[in-house]
N, C-alpha and C positions, 0 to 999 in steps of 0.2 A: 106818393107810392106809383112804382110801376107795376110790382106785383102785390096783390092783396096780400093780407099776413098769413093765411093759410098757404097760400102759394110759396111766397118767401119762406116759410118753416120748411116746408115740403124738397124746394130747391138745397137748401142749406144741409138738409140729411143727406139728399142723393150727392152732393158734391164730398160732404165727409166721407160717405160710402166708399165714393171713386177713388178718392185719395188714401185710403186706408188700404186697398187692394194691394196685393204683392206687386204687379205688374204695372202700376199706373205712374206714369212718367210725366206725361202733361196732359192737358184736355184740350183736344183738337177742334175744330168745327164740328164736325160729326157726331164726336161725344156730347158737345154741347147742345147740338139740334136734340139728340136724343133725350137730355134730362130736360129741356125745354117743353118737349112733347109730351112727356109724362106730366110736368108741372101744368100745364097748359092744356091737358085732356085732349091732345091731338091724334087723328088717327092716323091711316095710312103707312106707305113704306118710308124709310129715312130715305132723303133724297141724297142723289149722286154727286151734291155739292157743286154742278154744273148751271141748275138751274137757277133764274133770277130768286125767285121764293123758294124756300126750304120746306116750309110749311104752311098751311092756309087753315084759317079757323074762322067761321061765319063772316066770309068777304074779306078778310084782312089777311094779306099775304105778309110772311116774315123773311127778311133776308138776316140769317144767324150769322153773328160774327163774333169772334174771341180773339183776344190778344194781351199779352204779358205786358203789363205796364207797372211802373213804382208807386207807390201809394201816394206820394204827394204830387204826382203827375196833374196838371190843369186841361191838357189838352191831348190830344190822340190823333193820328191819322190811320184811315181804317180804309183797307184792301178793297176794292170795287171793280174787280177783273170781269167779273159778270153780266156789267153794264153797257159794256159795248164792245164790238172791235174796232182795234186800233191801227188794223194792217195797214188800211189807206192813209192815215197819217203818216206812220213810220214809210211808206214809199214816196211820198210828199217831200219829206225829211233829205232821204236818198238821192233823189233827184234835185235837190236843190231849190223846190218850189214851195209856195205855201207860206206866208209871211205866220210870226207868230200868234197873231191876232188870227188869221184863217184855221190854222191848226187848231189854235183854242176853240172857236166856233163849231169846227166839225166835230171835235172832241164832247162839248155839252152836248150838239145835236144829236149824236150816235148816241148818248145816254139817256136822253129825253124819249127819242124814238123806241128804243129797247124797252124802257119800263112803261112806256104806253101800251105798247104791243102785247107785252107779257100780262099787263093788267087786264087787259081786254080778253087775250087766250084764255086766262084762265079765270075769269069773271070775278076779278079781285076789285072792289072800288076803294080801299085803304092800303098804300104800301108804307109797311114800318122796315127798320132795322132793329134787331133786338141785339144788343150787345153787352157783353159779358167779359170786364177787364178782370184779369187774375192777377196775384201776386204770392210769394210765399218767401220764408226765410231759406238761409243756406240749409239748415238741419231738415227741410221738408217737414216741419212740422207746424208752424203758424201760419194760417192761409187767410187772405184778405180778397175778398171779390165785392165788384161794382156793376151794378145791372142797371140799363135804362134802354128805353126805346125810342126812335126817332120817325118822325114822318121822311120816308124815303123820297117820293114824290116831290114834295115841298120843298126839301132839300135840294133836289135837281132844280126845280123851278127857279128858287131863288138865284142858285148860280146863273141862270139864264138870262134872268132878268137884270141882274149885277153886268152881266157880259152885254147885253144890248145897249145897257145905259152908258157902257164905256167905263165901269168902275173895276174893271179887272185887269191888270198889268199882266200881260202873257210874256213870258222873257224863256228862252231857252237856255238851261243851266245845267252843267254836266252832261249826264246822260239820259235828260228828259225835259218835257216842257212843264212848265211852272205859271199856274194862275196864281195872283196876288190880290189882296184887296187893296185899292187905292184910298179906300177911305177909311182904313185901319192900320196904325203903324206900330210896330215895336218900338216902346220907350224905354229910354234908359234915362232917369230921373226926369226933367223936364225936355229932355230932347227926342223929339221922334227918331226912329230909324227907318229900316227896309219897312217896306209894306207885308202886313200878315199873310202867309200864305193861305188859299183856300183849297188847292188841287194839284194834283203833279200826275204826270205821266212817263212811265219810265218805258222809252222807246223796244229797248233790247227785248224785254221780257214781258213785253204786252200787260204791263201793270198798271192799274189807275188807283190812286190813293186819295182820299177826301181828308180834308182836314174840320176836327170838331172841339169844341169845348167840353169837358166832360160838367155834366150838370150836378151841380151843388145838391142835388135832392136827389140822386141816383142812389137807386136801393144797396145797402152795403151788407156785405155776409162775412163774418169774422167766425173762427172755429180754429181748433187744435185737432190734430188729427196724427196719429204714429201709424205708417205704414205695417201692415201684418206680414208674417212669415206663411209660406205656403202651409206649414205645420198648423199655425195658429188659426186660420180660416178652414183648414179641414176639420179642426177640432169643433169651430162653432157650428159648422154643417153637419157634424155628427154624423 
């Protein structure tokens, strides 16, 4: 478990309350951070969602991410635009300079520098991604969430190690730069296919996405909730 039993129970209650409110339409990153701060008993102001670490507790910095994803999904791509500026890469592309491999190295070096700088600046010894995947039915009454945490610094170092070992295939595809794992291919039956993607960069929108397997031991939260009317809420508050 990534949350202990008490934390998991509290997060379940908070999510059920949130989606019962008359104005709740979605759970964005700031809402997710607010709930996790309560669950993890983290003080301080809510972040501006521009810092690399949204909340810090006892030397651990958390980058909070939430995304809607179907229940049966086994992989997810997470937006990581706070991990580095990509303007230089974009300028290289516009000038027709920098090979795909050079652009990939520049991207990963930015990400490594950014996380190391922020860990030192904010006295953080462990950097984690706190990830909450969300899903609900069309009637918005049955809800399923999956939560887990990953070592963010270790994830980036693994990408860097793979790149330096020549294990990442960098290609420009569509509107972005893609990095794919040479040692891991999609398979159809016994036939290997295209290399599995690890990371991509969207030039125009300055967006970085990293690909992750959803752990089978991710904490799972399920509940039913009906959105209250303003009158019902008013009566409860008395």
